[in-house]
C-alpha positions as CSV (number, residue, x, y, z in Angstrom):
1,M,115.3,103.2,110.0
2,Q,117.2,105.8,107.9
3,N,116.6,109.4,108.4
4,A,118.1,112.6,107.1
5,E,120.6,112.8,110.1
6,K,121.8,109.2,109.8
7,I,122.1,107.8,106.3
8,K,123.7,104.4,105.6
9,P,124.9,103.2,102.2
10,S,123.6,100.0,100.9
11,Y,126.2,98.3,102.8
12,P,125.7,98.0,105.8
13,L,122.1,99.1,105.3
14,F,121.1,95.8,103.9
15,R,122.5,94.1,107.0
16,D,119.8,95.7,109.3
17,A,117.2,93.2,110.6
18,E,114.3,94.7,108.5
19,Y,116.2,94.2,105.3
20,V,117.5,90.7,106.2
21,D,113.9,89.7,106.9
22,M,112.6,91.3,103.6
23,L,115.2,89.6,101.5
24,A,114.6,86.2,103.3
25,K,110.8,86.6,102.4
26,K,111.6,87.5,98.9
27,Q,113.6,84.3,98.4
28,E,111.0,82.1,100.0
29,Q,108.0,83.6,98.1
30,F,109.4,84.4,94.7
31,E,112.7,82.9,93.9
32,E,112.0,79.2,94.1
33,K,115.5,78.8,95.5
34,V,117.2,75.5,95.2
35,D,118.1,73.6,98.4
36,A,121.3,74.9,100.0
37,A,122.8,71.5,100.1
38,K,122.2,71.1,96.4
39,I,123.8,74.5,95.7
40,Q,126.9,73.5,97.6
41,E,127.2,70.2,95.9
42,V,127.0,71.8,92.4
43,F,129.4,74.5,93.4
44,E,131.9,72.0,94.7
45,W,131.5,70.0,91.3
46,T,132.3,73.1,89.2
47,T,135.6,73.4,91.0
48,T,136.9,70.0,89.8
49,T,139.0,68.9,86.9
50,E,136.1,66.7,85.7
51,Y,134.0,69.8,85.4
52,Q,136.8,71.8,83.7
53,T,137.1,69.1,81.0
54,L,133.3,69.5,80.3
55,N,133.5,73.3,80.5
56,F,136.2,73.5,77.9
57,A,134.2,71.3,75.6
58,R,131.5,73.9,75.3
59,E,130.9,75.0,71.6
60,A,127.6,77.0,71.3
61,L,127.5,78.9,74.6
62,T,129.5,81.9,76.0
63,V,129.3,82.5,79.8
64,N,130.6,85.9,81.0
65,P,132.7,87.0,77.9
66,A,135.9,88.8,78.6
67,K,135.1,91.3,75.8
68,A,132.4,93.9,74.8
69,C,130.8,94.8,71.5
70,Q,132.0,96.7,68.5
71,P,130.0,99.9,68.9
72,L,131.5,100.5,72.3
73,G,135.0,100.7,70.7
74,A,133.7,102.9,67.9
75,V,132.3,105.4,70.4
76,L,135.7,105.7,72.2
77,C,137.5,106.2,69.1
78,A,135.2,109.0,68.0
79,L,135.5,110.7,71.5
80,G,139.2,111.1,70.7
81,F,138.6,113.7,67.9
82,E,138.1,117.4,68.5
83,K,134.4,118.4,68.8
84,T,133.1,115.1,67.6
85,L,129.8,113.6,68.5
86,P,129.6,109.8,68.5
87,Y,126.3,108.7,66.8
88,V,125.1,105.2,66.9
89,H,122.6,104.1,64.2
90,G,120.5,101.8,66.3
91,S,118.3,101.7,69.4
92,Q,118.4,103.9,72.5
93,G,119.1,100.8,74.8
94,C,122.5,100.0,73.2
95,V,123.7,103.6,73.5
96,A,122.6,103.8,77.1
97,Y,124.7,100.7,77.7
98,F,127.8,102.2,76.0
99,R,127.4,105.5,78.0
100,S,126.9,103.8,81.3
101,Y,129.8,101.5,80.7
102,F,132.2,104.4,80.1
103,N,130.4,106.5,82.9
104,R,131.2,103.7,85.5
105,H,134.8,103.3,84.3
106,F,135.9,107.0,83.7
107,K,133.5,108.5,86.3
108,E,132.7,111.1,83.7
109,P,129.7,112.1,81.6
110,V,129.9,110.7,78.0
111,A,128.3,112.3,75.0
112,C,126.9,109.9,72.6
113,V,123.5,109.8,70.7
114,S,121.4,107.3,68.9
115,D,118.6,107.7,66.3
116,S,116.3,105.6,68.4
117,M,115.4,102.7,65.9
118,T,112.4,100.8,67.1
119,E,110.1,98.0,65.6
120,D,109.1,100.0,62.6
121,A,112.7,100.8,61.5
122,A,113.6,97.2,62.1
123,V,111.0,96.3,59.4
124,F,111.2,99.1,57.0
125,G,114.9,100.3,57.5
126,G,116.3,103.2,59.6
127,Q,116.8,105.9,56.9
128,K,114.1,108.2,58.3
129,N,115.6,107.8,61.7
130,M,119.1,108.7,60.3
131,M,117.8,111.9,58.6
132,D,116.1,113.1,61.6
133,G,118.8,112.0,64.0
134,L,121.6,113.7,62.2
135,E,119.7,116.9,61.7
136,N,118.7,117.0,65.4
137,A,122.2,116.0,66.8
138,K,123.8,118.8,64.8
139,A,121.3,121.4,65.8
140,L,121.2,120.5,69.5
141,Y,124.8,119.6,70.3
142,K,126.7,121.6,67.7
143,P,129.5,119.3,67.0
144,E,132.0,119.8,64.2
145,M,132.0,116.2,63.3
146,I,129.6,113.3,63.8
147,A,131.0,109.8,63.6
148,V,128.5,107.2,62.8
149,S,128.6,103.5,63.9
150,T,125.9,100.8,64.1
151,T,124.3,98.3,66.4
152,C,123.0,94.7,65.8
153,M,119.6,95.9,64.7
154,A,120.8,98.1,61.9
155,E,123.4,95.4,60.7
156,V,120.8,92.5,60.7
157,I,118.5,94.3,58.4
158,G,121.4,95.5,56.3
159,D,121.1,99.3,56.6
160,D,123.6,101.1,54.2
161,L,125.3,103.8,56.1
162,N,126.9,105.4,53.2
163,A,123.7,105.6,51.2
164,F,121.7,106.9,54.3
165,I,124.2,109.7,55.1
166,T,124.5,110.7,51.4
167,N,120.6,110.8,51.2
168,S,120.5,112.9,54.4
169,K,122.8,115.5,52.9
170,K,121.0,115.5,49.6
171,A,117.6,116.1,51.4
172,G,119.3,119.0,53.4
173,H,119.2,117.5,56.7
174,I,122.9,118.4,57.2
175,P,125.1,120.3,55.0
176,Q,127.1,118.4,52.2
177,E,130.4,119.5,53.6
178,F,129.7,118.5,57.2
179,P,132.1,115.7,58.3
180,T,130.3,112.4,58.8
181,P,132.7,109.5,58.8
182,F,131.1,106.1,59.5
183,A,131.9,102.4,60.2
184,H,129.8,99.3,60.2
185,T,130.3,97.8,63.6
186,P,128.1,94.7,64.0
187,S,128.1,93.5,67.6
188,F,127.7,89.8,66.7
189,V,131.2,89.5,65.4
190,G,134.5,90.8,66.7
191,S,134.7,92.9,69.9
192,H,135.2,96.4,71.2
193,T,138.7,96.4,69.8
194,T,137.4,95.6,66.4
195,G,135.0,98.5,66.6
196,W,137.7,100.8,67.5
197,D,139.8,99.7,64.5
198,N,136.8,99.9,62.1
199,M,135.9,103.5,63.3
200,F,139.5,104.7,63.0
201,E,139.8,103.3,59.5
202,G,136.5,105.0,58.6
203,I,137.7,108.3,59.9
204,A,141.0,108.1,58.3
205,R,139.4,107.0,55.0
206,Y,136.8,109.9,55.1
207,F,139.5,112.5,55.4
208,T,142.3,111.2,53.3
209,L,141.1,108.6,50.6
210,N,140.3,111.3,48.0
211,T,142.8,113.9,49.0
212,M,146.1,112.0,48.7
213,E,147.3,114.2,45.8
214,G,150.1,116.4,47.0
215,K,150.8,114.2,50.1
216,E,154.3,113.2,50.8
217,V,155.5,110.7,53.4
218,G,157.6,112.5,56.0
219,S,157.0,116.1,54.7
220,N,155.6,117.3,58.1
221,G,158.3,115.7,60.1
222,K,156.0,114.1,62.5
223,I,155.3,110.6,63.9
224,N,151.7,109.4,63.9
225,I,150.8,107.2,66.9
226,V,147.5,105.3,66.9
227,P,146.7,104.3,70.5
228,G,143.9,101.7,69.8
229,F,141.3,100.9,72.3
230,E,143.1,102.6,75.3
231,T,141.3,103.4,78.5
232,Y,144.2,104.3,80.7
233,L,144.4,108.2,80.4
234,G,147.9,108.3,81.6
235,N,149.0,106.4,78.6
236,Y,148.0,109.2,76.2
237,R,149.8,111.6,78.5
238,V,153.0,109.6,78.7
239,M,153.2,109.2,75.0
240,K,153.0,112.9,74.5
241,R,155.6,113.5,77.2
242,M,158.1,111.0,75.9
243,M,157.9,112.4,72.4
244,D,158.2,115.9,73.7
245,E,161.4,115.0,75.6
246,M,162.8,113.4,72.4
247,G,161.9,116.6,70.4
248,V,159.6,114.4,68.2
249,G,156.7,116.0,66.4
250,L,153.7,113.8,67.3
251,S,150.2,113.4,65.9
252,L,148.3,111.3,68.4
253,L,145.5,110.1,66.3
254,S,142.4,109.8,68.6
255,D,143.1,111.3,72.1
256,P,140.1,111.3,74.5
257,S,142.3,112.0,77.5
258,E,140.8,115.5,78.0
259,V,137.2,114.9,77.2
260,L,137.2,112.0,79.6
261,D,139.0,113.8,82.4
262,T,137.5,117.3,82.5
263,P,137.8,119.4,85.6
264,A,135.1,120.4,88.0
265,D,135.4,124.2,87.7
266,G,131.9,125.2,87.1
267,S,132.1,125.0,83.3
268,F,130.4,122.1,81.4
269,R,132.4,120.9,78.4
270,M,130.7,118.5,76.0
271,Y,133.8,118.6,73.9
272,E,137.3,118.9,75.2
273,G,140.6,118.4,73.6
274,G,141.1,115.6,71.1
275,T,142.9,115.2,67.8
276,S,142.0,118.0,65.5
277,L,140.5,117.3,62.0
278,D,143.5,119.1,60.5
279,E,145.8,116.6,62.1
280,I,144.0,113.6,60.6
281,K,144.0,115.4,57.3
282,D,147.7,115.9,57.6
283,A,148.5,112.5,58.9
284,P,149.6,111.0,55.5
285,N,152.4,113.5,55.4
286,G,153.9,111.9,58.6
287,I,157.2,110.0,58.7
288,D,155.4,106.8,59.7
289,T,152.4,105.5,61.7
290,L,153.0,103.4,64.8
291,F,150.2,101.2,66.2
292,L,150.5,100.7,69.9
293,Q,148.0,97.8,69.8
294,P,149.1,96.1,66.6
295,W,147.2,92.8,67.2
296,Q,143.9,94.8,67.3
297,S,144.5,97.3,64.4
298,D,144.4,95.1,61.3
299,K,142.0,97.2,59.1
300,S,143.6,100.5,60.0
301,K,147.1,99.2,59.4
302,K,146.2,97.9,56.0
303,Y,144.7,101.3,55.1
304,V,147.7,103.3,56.3
305,Q,150.1,101.1,54.4
306,N,148.0,100.9,51.1
307,T,146.8,104.6,51.0
308,W,149.2,106.6,53.0
309,K,152.1,104.5,51.9
310,H,153.5,104.3,55.4
311,E,155.5,101.3,56.5
312,A,153.6,101.1,59.9
313,T,156.9,99.9,61.5
314,A,156.2,96.7,63.6
315,I,156.3,97.4,67.3
316,S,154.9,95.7,70.4
317,I,152.8,97.5,72.9
318,P,155.4,99.4,75.0
319,M,154.6,97.8,78.3
320,G,157.7,96.9,80.5
321,L,161.3,97.6,80.2
322,E,162.3,95.8,77.0
323,A,159.2,96.7,75.0
324,T,159.7,100.4,76.0
325,D,163.3,100.2,74.9
326,E,162.3,98.8,71.5
327,F,159.6,101.5,71.0
328,L,161.9,104.4,71.8
329,M,164.7,103.0,69.6
330,A,162.1,102.6,66.7
331,V,161.0,106.3,67.1
332,S,164.6,107.3,67.3
333,K,165.6,105.4,64.1
334,L,162.6,106.9,62.2
335,T,163.1,110.4,63.3
336,G,166.9,110.7,63.6
337,K,166.3,112.0,67.3
338,E,168.4,110.7,70.0
339,I,166.9,109.3,73.2
340,P,167.5,112.0,75.7
341,A,169.2,111.8,79.1
342,S,165.9,112.4,80.9
343,L,164.5,109.1,79.5
344,E,167.6,107.3,80.2
345,K,167.4,108.5,83.8
346,E,163.8,107.4,84.0
347,R,164.8,104.0,82.6
348,G,167.5,103.8,85.2
349,R,165.0,104.4,88.0
350,L,162.9,101.6,86.6
351,V,165.9,99.2,86.6
352,D,166.5,100.2,90.3
353,M,162.9,99.5,91.1
354,L,163.1,96.1,89.4
355,T,166.2,95.3,91.4
356,D,164.5,96.2,94.6
357,S,161.3,94.3,94.0
358,H,162.1,91.3,91.8
359,A,162.9,88.9,94.8
360,W,159.3,89.3,95.9
361,L,157.8,88.6,92.4
362,H,160.3,85.9,91.3
363,G,158.5,82.5,91.2
364,K,155.0,83.9,92.0
365,K,152.3,82.5,89.8
366,F,149.9,84.8,87.9
367,A,147.0,84.3,85.5
368,V,146.1,87.1,83.1
369,Y,143.0,87.9,81.0
370,G,142.1,90.8,78.8
371,D,142.5,92.1,75.4
372,P,145.3,90.6,73.2
373,D,147.9,93.4,73.3
374,F,147.4,94.1,77.0
375,V,147.7,90.5,77.8
376,M,150.9,90.2,75.7
377,G,152.5,93.2,77.2
378,M,151.6,92.2,80.7
379,T,152.9,88.7,80.2
380,K,156.1,89.9,78.9
381,F,156.5,92.2,81.9
382,L,155.8,89.3,84.3
383,L,158.6,87.3,82.6
384,E,161.0,90.2,82.9
385,V,160.6,90.1,86.8
386,G,160.8,86.3,87.0
387,A,157.2,85.7,87.7
388,E,155.5,82.6,86.2
389,P,152.3,83.0,84.2
390,T,150.1,80.0,84.7
391,D,147.4,81.0,82.1
392,V,146.9,83.8,79.7
393,L,143.5,84.3,78.2
394,A,142.3,86.6,75.5
395,N,138.6,86.0,74.6
396,N,139.0,88.2,71.5
397,G,142.5,86.8,70.5
398,N,143.1,84.7,67.4
399,K,145.3,81.8,66.4
400,R,148.1,84.0,65.1
401,W,148.1,85.9,68.4
402,A,148.2,82.7,70.4
403,K,151.2,81.3,68.3
404,A,153.1,84.6,68.8
405,M,152.3,84.4,72.5
406,K,153.5,80.9,72.8
407,A,156.8,81.8,71.2
408,I,157.3,84.5,73.8
409,L,156.6,82.2,76.6
410,D,158.8,79.4,75.2
411,A,161.7,81.8,75.0
412,S,161.7,82.3,78.8
413,P,162.3,79.6,81.5
414,F,159.4,81.2,83.4
415,G,156.9,80.7,80.5
416,K,157.4,77.2,79.4
417,E,154.4,75.8,81.5
418,T,152.0,78.6,80.5
419,Q,148.7,77.7,78.9
420,V,147.5,80.1,76.2
421,H,143.7,80.4,75.6
422,V,141.9,82.2,72.9
423,G,138.2,82.4,72.2
424,K,137.6,81.4,75.9
425,D,135.5,83.3,78.4
426,L,135.7,84.1,82.1
427,W,133.7,81.0,83.1
428,H,136.7,78.9,81.4
429,F,138.9,81.2,83.3
430,R,137.2,80.4,86.6
431,S,137.7,76.6,86.1
432,L,141.5,77.3,85.6
433,M,141.7,79.3,88.9
434,F,140.5,76.3,90.7
435,T,142.6,73.6,89.0
436,N,145.8,75.6,88.4
437,K,145.8,77.6,91.6
438,P,147.9,80.6,90.7
439,D,148.9,83.1,93.5
440,F,147.1,86.1,91.8
441,M,145.0,86.9,88.7
442,I,145.3,90.0,86.7
443,G,142.3,91.5,84.9
444,N,139.3,93.8,85.1
445,S,136.7,94.1,87.8
446,Y,134.8,91.1,86.7
447,G,137.5,88.9,88.2
448,K,136.2,89.8,91.6
449,F,133.4,87.2,91.2
450,I,136.0,84.6,90.5
451,Q,138.0,85.6,93.6
452,R,134.8,85.4,95.6
453,D,134.1,81.9,94.3
454,T,137.7,80.7,95.1
455,L,137.4,82.2,98.6
456,Y,134.1,80.5,99.1
457,K,135.8,77.0,98.5
458,G,138.2,77.9,101.3
459,K,140.8,80.5,102.2
460,A,143.6,78.2,100.9
461,F,142.0,78.3,97.4
462,E,141.5,82.1,97.2
463,V,143.1,83.8,94.1
464,P,143.3,87.5,94.7
465,L,142.4,89.8,91.8
466,I,144.9,92.6,90.8
467,R,142.8,95.2,88.9
468,L,144.5,96.0,85.7
469,G,142.6,96.4,82.4
470,F,139.2,97.4,81.3
471,P,136.6,98.0,82.6
472,I,137.4,98.9,86.3
473,F,134.0,99.8,87.8
474,D,134.4,98.9,91.5
475,H,137.6,101.0,92.3
476,H,138.2,104.6,91.6
477,H,140.6,106.6,89.6
478,L,142.7,103.8,88.3
479,H,141.8,104.8,84.8
480,R,144.1,107.8,85.3
481,Q,147.1,105.6,85.8
482,T,149.8,104.7,83.2
483,T,150.7,101.2,82.0
484,L,152.9,102.2,79.0
485,G,156.5,103.4,78.9
486,Y,159.0,103.4,81.8
487,E,156.5,105.3,83.9
488,G,153.9,102.7,83.3
489,A,156.2,99.8,84.2
490,M,156.9,101.6,87.4
491,Q,153.2,101.9,88.2
492,I,152.6,98.2,87.3
493,L,155.5,97.0,89.3
494,T,154.3,99.0,92.3
495,T,150.9,97.5,92.0
496,L,152.1,93.9,91.6
497,V,154.7,93.9,94.4
498,N,152.5,95.6,96.9
499,A,149.7,93.0,96.1
500,V,152.2,90.4,97.0
501,L,153.3,92.1,100.2
502,E,149.6,92.7,101.2
503,R,149.0,89.0,100.8
504,L,152.0,88.3,102.8
505,D,150.8,90.5,105.6
506,E,147.4,88.9,105.5
507,E,148.9,85.4,105.8
508,T,151.3,86.2,108.6
509,R,149.2,88.1,111.2
510,G,149.0,85.4,113.8
511,M,150.5,86.8,117.0
512,G,153.4,84.6,118.0
513,T,152.4,82.0,115.4
514,T,152.9,83.1,111.9
515,D,154.4,86.6,112.5
516,Y,157.9,85.6,111.7
517,N,157.4,87.5,108.4
518,Y,155.0,90.2,109.6
519,D,157.7,92.8,109.9
520,L,158.6,96.3,108.9
521,V,162.1,95.4,107.4
522,R,161.3,94.9,103.7
């Protein structure tokens, strides 16, 4: 038994005899568990090519989607603005999900409110909830902006955010001048990246649509960078550092790197850092606006081009050597600033690291899943080091993305056999791990269940997971890392090559049998 002097965590606590007995009785009495032999039979069948064919023929069912819903992205976007409170027009349960999702990834408290729509609001509409909610949120949490998004309930019944917010101001629940940008973010279409894009466009529209008179492209001498749904806090910091070293004025439009990484110094900060409202108002005066996740920023890009009259110069997500080169050269061309010696030296260090490690990565087979820009950037980096992607999967990708991805793969001798999958989920991906048998998979924490399944079939079938992407719930502090720029490429390279070496050690530990490669001379 546990006591105050000797406390066990859930593992190994649940291995104690009393818990083993309790769980066995629970299975026997309540679970109606299927016979173990039948479970094994079905499991083995799900690992076959025959099952994969049936699995990929699915049309009306998603199993373990590799994406989240729109309001999650809207909340992250809103968190990136100074003293802004994300407000979701919908039910409490949805917002509890968004908050806990970010809590578990960032290991930080996340401020977000809902207006608690219930059955009556689902029938009669949620305007009263909106009026009370906006008034209470402003009074209690004292934000300088409330950014409103929606859940499925509000979208199914057709609640009109613009009308509700306007009526709330007319009725005196919040001041007329109080900033309340909004975005419709229905969860039943798109994904978290769509929600981020919609919310950013809503904020940009709110502050600039009717104030373009007197704005002049390039007049403030700054570059606008729009990060997109970015959950690696180091990526915000590396962008600011690189632009600072180049002497380039930067407006990072949505920057949650402070509010999601506050120190434990005895002071609670509901709001910390973020893009100021003055910066977003001034953004049309920038030289240009660069979207770091261009495949997931369609709506915002169109708004910037049509309203701000910015070119929105086409770039790829700056992951890896070549993509970072292209990004920095694009910034240099736009601003007239030279790439400094400090960044050239950093690039040289990356090239040195690639030279040291490429022999261990060359020919290794990787499968990748995640958001479209992340998957494209990661795949390009794998090709740079001579690794061979077997499968790349973006559940929220589209046909245009797939075509562009295929063109990149076909241009490399290491990508000609790669299969590209859009609109497919992690149950599809699981089938691919059994049939295509890559050496590793790269993706978020949900891949650990696939790794466990491959191991269950036998050690020879195990596909280890390398955790890169979002969310990462089961390991700590990876969200502080960097994946962009030369710095990010160094960190990704370190992660990949050490995963290969760990696997090598694991496979060559036999004393006097397999230890011909179990050495310290690497």
